[in-house]
C-alpha positions as CSV (number, residue, x, y, z in Angstrom):
1,M,15.5,41.0,13.7
2,S,16.3,40.6,17.3
3,R,13.2,42.9,18.3
4,R,11.0,40.8,16.1
5,V,12.4,37.4,17.6
6,S,11.9,38.7,21.0
7,R,8.2,39.5,20.5
8,W,7.8,35.8,19.4
9,A,9.6,34.4,22.5
10,L,7.2,36.4,24.7
11,A,4.0,35.6,22.7
12,V,4.5,31.9,22.6
13,P,4.4,31.1,26.2
14,L,1.9,33.7,26.9
15,A,-0.5,32.3,24.1
16,L,0.0,28.7,25.5
17,T,-0.9,29.7,29.0
18,L,-4.1,31.6,27.9
19,A,-5.0,28.4,25.9
20,A,-4.6,26.3,29.0
21,G,-6.7,28.4,31.1
22,L,-9.5,28.7,28.5
23,S,-9.7,24.8,28.1
24,G,-11.6,24.4,31.2
25,C,-14.2,27.1,30.3
26,G,-17.7,26.6,28.9
27,S,-18.5,26.7,25.1
28,S,-19.3,30.5,25.3
29,D,-15.8,31.4,26.7
30,Q,-14.3,29.2,24.0
31,A,-16.1,31.2,21.3
32,G,-15.1,34.4,22.9
33,S,-11.4,33.5,22.8
34,T,-11.8,32.4,19.1
35,A,-13.2,35.7,18.1
36,S,-10.2,37.4,19.8
37,S,-7.5,35.3,18.2
38,P,-5.0,37.0,16.2
39,G,-6.0,37.6,12.6
40,S,-9.8,36.4,13.4
41,S,-12.7,38.3,12.1
42,G,-14.8,37.0,14.7
43,A,-16.7,34.6,12.4
44,G,-14.8,31.4,13.5
45,P,-11.6,29.8,13.1
46,T,-8.8,31.6,11.0
47,T,-6.8,29.7,8.5
48,L,-3.1,30.4,7.6
49,T,-2.2,29.3,4.1
50,V,1.6,28.6,3.7
51,F,3.1,27.7,0.2
52,A,6.4,25.9,0.8
53,A,8.9,24.0,-1.0
54,A,8.5,20.2,-0.9
55,S,11.9,19.9,1.0
56,L,10.4,21.9,3.9
57,T,7.4,19.4,4.5
58,G,8.7,17.8,7.8
59,T,10.1,21.1,9.3
60,F,7.2,23.3,8.5
61,T,4.5,20.6,9.5
62,E,6.3,20.8,12.9
63,L,6.4,24.5,12.9
64,G,2.8,24.7,12.0
65,K,1.7,22.7,14.8
66,T,3.8,25.0,17.1
67,F,2.1,28.1,15.5
68,E,-1.5,26.6,16.1
69,A,-0.7,26.0,19.7
70,A,0.1,29.7,20.1
71,H,-2.7,31.0,18.2
72,P,-5.9,29.2,19.5
73,G,-8.6,29.1,16.8
74,T,-6.1,29.4,14.0
75,S,-5.5,26.6,11.5
76,V,-2.3,26.4,9.3
77,K,-2.9,24.9,5.8
78,F,0.2,24.0,3.9
79,N,0.5,23.6,0.1
80,F,3.8,21.7,-0.4
81,G,5.3,21.1,-3.8
82,S,8.0,22.4,-6.6
83,S,8.8,26.0,-5.8
84,A,8.4,26.7,-9.3
85,T,5.0,25.3,-9.5
86,L,4.0,27.2,-6.3
87,A,5.3,30.4,-7.6
88,Q,3.2,30.0,-10.7
89,Q,0.1,29.3,-8.7
90,I,0.6,32.4,-6.6
91,T,1.1,34.7,-9.8
92,Q,-2.1,33.1,-11.3
93,G,-4.2,34.2,-8.1
94,A,-4.1,31.3,-5.8
95,P,-4.8,32.5,-2.4
96,A,-1.9,32.3,0.0
97,D,-0.4,34.1,3.0
98,V,3.3,33.1,3.1
99,F,5.6,31.7,0.4
100,A,8.9,29.7,1.4
101,A,10.7,29.0,-1.6
102,A,13.9,26.6,-2.4
103,S,15.7,29.1,-4.4
104,P,15.8,33.0,-4.8
105,A,15.1,32.5,-8.6
106,T,11.4,31.0,-7.8
107,M,10.9,33.7,-5.1
108,K,11.8,36.4,-7.7
109,T,8.9,35.2,-10.0
110,V,6.7,36.4,-7.1
111,T,8.4,39.5,-6.1
112,D,8.6,40.6,-9.7
113,A,5.0,40.4,-9.9
114,S,4.7,42.7,-6.8
115,L,3.0,39.9,-4.7
116,A,5.3,39.5,-1.9
117,G,7.2,41.8,0.6
118,T,11.0,41.6,0.8
119,P,12.2,38.0,1.3
120,T,14.5,36.8,3.9
121,T,16.9,33.9,3.3
122,F,16.2,31.6,6.4
123,V,18.3,28.4,5.5
124,R,20.5,26.9,2.9
125,N,20.3,23.4,1.5
126,K,22.7,21.3,-0.7
127,L,22.6,18.1,-2.5
128,Q,23.7,14.5,-1.9
129,I,23.5,11.3,-3.9
130,A,20.8,9.2,-2.5
131,V,20.9,5.4,-3.2
132,P,18.7,2.7,-1.8
133,A,19.6,0.9,1.5
134,G,22.5,-1.5,0.7
135,N,23.5,0.6,-2.3
136,P,23.1,-2.6,-4.7
137,A,24.6,-0.5,-7.7
138,K,27.6,0.3,-5.7
139,V,27.4,4.0,-6.4
140,D,30.4,5.8,-4.5
141,E,30.8,9.2,-6.3
142,L,29.1,11.5,-8.6
143,K,31.2,10.1,-11.6
144,D,29.5,6.8,-11.1
145,L,26.1,8.3,-12.3
146,T,27.4,8.7,-15.7
147,D,27.6,5.0,-16.3
148,P,24.6,4.1,-18.5
149,K,24.1,0.9,-16.5
150,I,23.2,3.0,-13.5
151,K,19.6,4.2,-13.4
152,V,19.3,7.8,-12.3
153,A,16.5,10.0,-11.1
154,L,16.8,13.8,-11.2
155,C,14.6,16.7,-10.4
156,A,13.3,18.5,-13.5
157,A,15.7,21.5,-14.5
158,Q,13.1,24.2,-13.9
159,V,12.6,23.4,-10.1
160,P,15.3,24.2,-7.7
161,C,16.7,20.6,-6.9
162,G,17.0,20.1,-10.7
163,A,18.8,23.5,-11.2
164,A,21.1,22.7,-8.4
165,A,21.9,19.2,-10.0
166,V,22.9,20.8,-13.3
167,K,25.1,23.2,-11.4
168,A,26.8,20.5,-9.6
169,L,27.3,18.1,-12.8
170,D,28.6,21.3,-14.6
171,A,31.1,21.9,-11.9
172,A,32.3,18.2,-12.0
173,G,32.3,18.5,-16.0
174,L,30.0,15.5,-16.1
175,K,27.0,14.5,-18.2
176,V,24.3,12.3,-16.7
177,T,21.3,10.9,-18.7
178,P,18.4,10.1,-16.1
179,V,15.7,7.6,-16.8
180,T,13.4,10.0,-15.3
181,Y,12.9,13.8,-14.3
182,E,10.7,14.4,-11.5
183,Q,8.7,17.6,-10.5
184,D,9.8,18.0,-6.9
185,V,12.6,16.6,-4.6
186,K,10.1,14.3,-2.7
187,A,9.0,12.4,-5.8
188,T,12.7,12.0,-6.9
189,L,13.6,10.6,-3.6
190,T,10.6,8.3,-3.7
191,K,12.0,6.5,-7.0
192,V,15.0,5.7,-4.8
193,E,13.0,4.5,-1.8
194,L,10.9,2.2,-4.3
195,G,14.2,0.7,-5.8
196,E,12.9,2.0,-9.2
197,V,16.3,3.8,-9.6
198,D,19.9,3.2,-8.4
199,A,20.6,6.8,-7.3
200,A,19.3,10.3,-7.3
201,L,20.4,13.8,-6.5
202,V,18.3,15.3,-3.7
203,Y,18.8,17.4,-0.8
204,T,20.7,16.5,2.3
205,T,17.7,17.1,4.4
206,D,15.6,14.8,2.5
207,V,18.3,11.8,2.9
208,L,18.0,12.5,6.5
209,A,14.2,12.6,6.6
210,A,14.1,9.2,4.9
211,G,16.0,7.6,7.6
212,D,17.4,3.8,6.9
213,K,15.4,3.7,3.6
214,V,18.1,5.3,1.7
215,K,21.8,6.0,2.0
216,G,23.3,9.6,1.5
217,I,26.8,10.1,-0.3
218,A,28.2,13.4,0.0
219,F,30.2,14.7,-3.0
220,P,32.5,17.9,-3.2
221,E,30.8,19.4,-6.2
222,A,27.7,19.9,-4.0
223,D,29.5,23.0,-2.5
224,K,29.1,24.7,-5.9
225,A,25.3,24.2,-5.9
226,I,24.0,25.3,-2.5
227,N,20.5,26.6,-2.6
228,D,19.2,29.6,-0.5
229,Y,15.7,29.4,0.7
230,P,13.9,32.8,1.2
231,I,10.5,33.3,2.8
232,A,8.1,36.3,2.6
233,A,4.6,37.2,3.7
234,L,2.3,37.7,0.4
235,S,1.3,41.3,-0.1
236,K,-2.2,40.0,-1.0
237,A,-2.3,37.7,2.1
238,P,-5.9,37.1,3.5
239,A,-4.4,36.7,6.9
240,A,-1.6,39.4,6.7
241,E,-1.0,39.8,10.4
242,L,-0.8,35.9,11.0
243,A,1.6,35.7,8.0
244,E,4.1,38.0,9.5
245,Q,3.8,36.3,12.7
246,F,4.6,32.9,10.9
247,V,7.5,34.4,9.2
248,E,8.7,35.6,12.7
249,L,8.5,32.1,14.0
250,V,10.5,30.5,11.2
251,L,13.2,33.3,11.6
252,S,13.2,32.8,15.4
253,P,15.8,30.7,17.5
254,Q,12.9,28.1,17.8
255,G,12.4,27.9,14.0
256,K,16.1,27.8,13.5
257,D,16.6,24.9,15.9
258,V,13.9,23.0,14.1
259,L,15.5,23.5,10.6
260,T,19.2,22.9,11.6
261,K,18.1,19.6,13.4
262,A,16.7,18.5,10.1
263,G,19.9,19.1,8.1
264,F,19.4,22.7,6.9
265,Q,22.3,25.0,7.1
266,A,22.3,28.6,8.5
267,P,22.5,31.3,5.8
């Protein structure tokens, strides 16, 4: 791991220096730099396609910009959504280079189909109760969500945030009847932000990303349902070299710094 990280640490400043030097050159020089950029076939800019869990939207968007700056002529395209849906898309032939999932179970769908290399767990995440700013329903603990007067949103059970919610509720010996099941954690949190529900179980990172729109309430049973996030380059990646380099960035100290600042835990 340390050797891979050190290569990235050297590559970033070198690539940025080259980019700065080329910015003052004529169009013919720029075309030449694009043709020689990593992963390029010489026919124009290269696209790296990353499929990633919805809860990674903010952090991976930031890392994508860092990657583009270090790889002139390369564009990073993201497909954010439910890990279960993304895994299904990959197994059905959707073109992608990297997959970052919110649970080992959804990554296993891809590895079992021999469509990814060996995944690496890069962060962990756990749930919080999210309530609207001001907490009008006066939710204080997980048990409050069992009150039929409290409108609750949960992620669908087949997606990682939903599976984690089931584990946490089981650990507490509680049964919650939500008014809605959503297909990913972002959609679930949106219900809280819009005031359509009184509470939802979402990731700590999503609560932090929402700022003052919502309030997060920690609960002890969340420790029983922590999700590991694996990442892997896909075996049929159109931009295989770039895929490996993006994974290296995510695993590097720079990548870990972005992720931990957003509330993710080290594995």
